[in-house]
LUMMARBA-712444 format. One record per residue (C-alpha): x, y, z; residue in three letters. Coordinates in pm, 1 decimal. Layout:
<rs>
R         px         py         pz   code
R          X          Y          Z    ALA
...
</rs>
This chain:
<rs>
R         px         py         pz   code
R     2985.1   -15014.5    19417.9    MET
R     3003.9   -15196.0    19082.1    ASN
R     2815.5   -14909.1    18919.6    LEU
R     3066.6   -14658.1    19060.1    LEU
R     3358.8   -14867.0    18935.5    LEU
R     3200.4   -14893.8    18591.3    SER
R     3143.2   -14518.3    18575.3    LEU
R     3504.9   -14459.1    18682.4    PHE
R     3621.8   -14701.5    18414.2    PHE
R     3419.9   -14533.6    18141.7    LEU
R     3557.6   -14197.5    18249.9    PHE
R     3913.2   -14336.6    18244.1    THR
R     3890.5   -14518.3    17910.2    PHE
R     3695.0   -14353.2    17626.5    PRO
R     3388.6   -14529.1    17493.5    GLU
R     3418.2   -14671.6    17144.3    ILE
R     3242.1   -14444.3    16899.7    GLU
R     3272.8   -14505.7    16525.5    GLU
R     3634.2   -14616.2    16499.2    THR
R     3869.0   -14828.1    16709.6    ILE
R     4103.1   -14594.8    16904.1    PRO
R     4474.4   -14669.0    16928.3    ASN
R     4452.9   -14667.5    17308.2    SER
R     4240.2   -14884.1    17543.1    PRO
R     3870.6   -14816.0    17507.7    CYS
R     3543.2   -14940.4    17654.5    ALA
R     3213.1   -15061.7    17519.7    TYR
R     2914.0   -15090.2    17756.4    PRO
R     2717.6   -15398.6    17658.7    GLY
R     2349.7   -15466.7    17719.4    LYS
R     2417.2   -15676.5    18029.3    HIS
R     2432.0   -15449.2    18338.9    PRO
R     2764.3   -15602.1    18445.5    ARG
R     2927.8   -15594.6    18104.2    GLU
R     3177.8   -15327.8    18008.3    VAL
R     3407.0   -15463.0    17737.8    ILE
R     3771.1   -15356.7    17758.6    LEU
R     3919.3   -15341.4    17408.8    PHE
R     4297.2   -15308.7    17436.4    ASP
R     4457.8   -15498.2    17144.4    PRO
R     4827.4   -15466.9    17245.9    PRO
R     4746.0   -15629.2    17581.7    ASN
R     4512.0   -15896.3    17441.5    SER
R     4723.3   -16203.4    17353.7    PRO
R     4428.7   -16415.2    17237.1    LEU
R     4309.9   -16136.5    17007.4    LEU
R     4660.2   -16096.3    16865.6    GLN
R     4698.4   -16472.0    16815.5    ALA
R     4367.1   -16482.4    16628.2    ALA
R     4468.7   -16185.7    16413.0    LYS
R     4802.0   -16349.0    16326.1    ASN
R     4626.2   -16676.0    16243.7    GLN
R     4388.0   -16500.0    16008.3    PHE
R     4662.4   -16300.6    15837.3    PHE
R     4863.3   -16618.9    15780.6    GLU
R     4564.6   -16775.4    15603.4    LYS
R     4545.8   -16492.7    15347.4    LEU
R     4731.7   -16544.7    15021.9    SER
R     4698.6   -16235.8    14800.2    PRO
R     4583.4   -16128.7    14556.6    PRO
R     4230.7   -16129.3    14692.5    PHE
R     3946.8   -15895.9    14604.4    SER
R     3787.3   -15679.6    14875.3    GLU
R     3484.7   -15909.1    14884.9    ALA
R     3693.8   -16228.1    14907.0    GLU
R     3893.7   -16096.8    15201.3    ILE
R     3580.0   -15985.7    15383.8    LEU
R     3399.2   -16317.2    15326.9    VAL
R     3706.1   -16498.9    15461.8    SER
R     3706.7   -16269.7    15765.0    LEU
R     3338.6   -16334.2    15841.4    ILE
R     3394.0   -16710.0    15813.3    ASP
R     3700.6   -16691.1    16038.7    PHE
R     3526.5   -16493.0    16312.8    ILE
R     3216.9   -16715.8    16305.3    ARG
R     3411.6   -17042.3    16282.8    GLY
R     3747.4   -16993.4    16453.2    GLU
R     3702.6   -16720.5    16714.5    ILE
R     3342.4   -16778.5    16823.6    PHE
R     3130.0   -17090.3    16859.8    ASP
R     2791.6   -17007.8    16709.5    LEU
R     2622.4   -17277.4    16918.7    THR
R     2727.1   -17082.4    17230.9    LYS
R     2691.9   -16732.1    17094.0    SER
R     2346.1   -16629.6    17199.9    GLU
R     2215.6   -16394.5    17467.3    THR
R     2109.0   -16645.8    17734.2    THR
R     2442.8   -16827.9    17734.5    LYS
R     2625.7   -16494.7    17737.7    LEU
R     2425.5   -16379.0    18041.0    ARG
R     2501.0   -16704.6    18221.1    ASN
R     2871.6   -16654.4    18154.5    LEU
R     2863.8   -16292.3    18268.2    LEU
R     2701.5   -16393.3    18595.9    GLY
R     3050.4   -16489.2    18715.1    ASP
R     3203.7   -16147.4    18637.1    THR
R     3008.5   -15920.9    18872.8    SER
R     3315.6   -15834.4    19077.9    ASN
R     3505.3   -15664.9    18794.9    GLN
R     3417.0   -15330.6    18636.8    PRO
R     3547.2   -15429.0    18292.2    GLU
R     3583.5   -15752.4    18096.7    ILE
R     3874.0   -15785.8    17851.1    PRO
R     3784.7   -15893.1    17498.1    ILE
R     4011.6   -16196.1    17550.2    ASP
R     3761.9   -16327.4    17807.0    PHE
R     3499.9   -16368.7    17533.4    PHE
R     3754.5   -16516.8    17291.0    ILE
R     3867.4   -16767.0    17555.0    GLU
R     3509.5   -16885.3    17610.8    HIS
R     3420.2   -16849.9    17239.6    ARG
R     3100.4   -16670.1    17335.6    ILE
R     2991.6   -16340.9    17186.7    GLY
R     2701.8   -16166.5    17019.8    VAL
R     2691.0   -15884.8    16766.0    CYS
R     2887.2   -15629.7    16971.0    ARG
R     3177.4   -15865.2    17043.2    HIS
R     3199.8   -15983.2    16683.5    MET
R     3171.2   -15629.2    16544.3    ALA
R     3448.5   -15499.0    16771.5    LEU
R     3684.5   -15771.5    16654.4    ILE
R     3575.7   -15739.8    16290.0    THR
R     3635.4   -15363.5    16291.7    THR
R     3978.7   -15411.9    16448.9    TYR
R     4077.9   -15676.9    16193.2    PHE
R     3958.1   -15461.7    15902.4    VAL
R     4150.4   -15165.7    16042.9    ASP
R     4465.1   -15380.3    16061.8    GLN
R     4412.8   -15502.0    15704.7    LEU
R     4394.9   -15138.2    15594.8    ILE
R     4716.5   -15054.3    15781.8    LYS
R     4888.4   -15350.0    15611.5    GLU
R     4768.6   -15220.8    15270.0    ASN
R     4564.0   -15536.1    15216.2    MET
R     4239.4   -15338.2    15202.9    LEU
R     4168.4   -14979.0    15099.4    PRO
R     3939.9   -14735.3    15276.5    GLY
R     3836.6   -14668.0    15634.7    GLU
R     3669.1   -14892.8    15892.8    ALA
R     3380.0   -14788.2    16116.8    PHE
R     3214.1   -14957.7    16412.8    PHE
R     2839.1   -14914.0    16359.9    ILE
R     2577.5   -14928.2    16637.1    ARG
R     2213.5   -14864.5    16560.7    GLU
R     1874.3   -14910.2    16721.9    ASN
R     1688.7   -15140.2    16486.4    LEU
R     1312.8   -15209.6    16518.3    PRO
R     1388.9   -15529.4    16716.5    TYR
R     1674.1   -15394.9    16931.4    GLY
R     2026.4   -15255.0    16930.2    ARG
R     2269.3   -15409.5    16682.3    HIS
R     2635.4   -15365.6    16589.1    ALA
R     2832.1   -15436.8    16273.4    TRP
R     3127.7   -15304.9    16071.6    THR
R     3138.4   -15066.8    15776.3    LEU
R     3431.7   -15056.2    15535.0    LEU
R     3403.2   -14745.2    15323.7    LEU
R     3606.3   -14742.2    14999.6    THR
R     3580.6   -14556.4    14670.3    GLU
R     3378.6   -14837.0    14515.1    SER
R     3214.9   -14992.8    14818.2    GLY
R     3021.3   -14936.2    15137.2    ALA
R     3077.0   -15284.9    15272.7    TRP
R     2848.9   -15376.2    15561.4    HIS
R     3023.4   -15665.0    15735.3    ILE
R     2796.0   -15839.2    15982.6    ASP
R     2977.6   -16135.9    16134.1    ALA
R     2696.3   -16211.7    16377.9    TYR
R     2439.9   -16249.7    16100.9    TRP
R     2698.6   -16385.6    15856.6    GLY
R     2623.5   -16128.4    15588.8    SER
R     2821.8   -15903.0    15357.3    LEU
R     2661.6   -15638.2    15137.7    GLU
R     2793.7   -15349.2    14931.9    ASN
R     2554.5   -15061.6    14996.4    GLY
R     2684.9   -14869.6    14695.5    LYS
R     2514.5   -15114.0    14460.2    THR
R     2138.8   -15103.4    14404.7    ASP
R     2093.4   -15468.6    14501.4    ALA
R     2318.5   -15432.4    14805.4    GLY
R     2136.5   -15123.3    14929.7    PHE
R     1799.7   -15295.5    14889.2    LEU
R     1921.2   -15599.6    15084.4    ASN
R     2058.4   -15375.3    15360.6    LEU
R     1724.4   -15193.9    15383.7    CYS
R     1557.1   -15531.0    15437.6    LYS
R     1810.2   -15624.7    15707.6    LYS
R     1845.5   -15299.7    15900.2    TYR
R     1553.7   -15084.0    15784.9    GLY
R     1534.6   -14806.2    15526.4    LYS
R     1562.0   -14527.3    15787.3    ARG
R     1894.7   -14666.9    15911.1    ILE
R     2029.0   -14711.8    15560.8    MET
R     1924.9   -14364.0    15447.8    ASP
R     2126.8   -14231.2    15743.1    THR
R     2422.3   -14451.1    15648.9    GLN
R     2402.9   -14333.9    15287.1    LYS
R     2447.0   -13973.8    15401.7    LEU
R     2780.3   -14079.7    15551.6    ARG
R     2899.3   -14233.2    15225.1    TRP
R     2802.0   -13928.7    15020.7    ASN
R     2958.2   -13690.6    15273.8    HIS
R     3284.9   -13881.9    15300.1    ASP
</rs>
């Protein structure tokens, strides 16, 4: 029954692809009972966190300074890193088997999340910063199969930068610099980064 409800939900709300849609959308997590509902207008905890972060910003900031502040905020204010690991997440999700979708506010309330939860929120915040003309470019939600498992992070693509914003790992790299690209290859693998580079050159 839960599987049928989850399939109905995914049919009703589109799955998140590379960008955050303006309407409610779903992200199927690794846990069999986890389908994340991402619906910002109806997520008061997400909106409160966004407002708190925006109030902390005092321009002018560089792209890198804003993104470092965002990573620190997500890792320190929204999530508790001592809780944010797979076993504790699975224990928490054991109580949600009767619902086909779990709002993003549920994870914010419990301050538990792994890469997918942090990347969803990071991509949304970056997208909002772009809409408020505080950042240039376009935000993408990236999901890739790395050698050690599936991982998610955020890409901000600008004229001068391909900023890989990984709140879960606490890292920020500009893939358009030689040093940044080399560091990203070490983190995610050269095959993944060669694929990502095609996106930058195409866009």
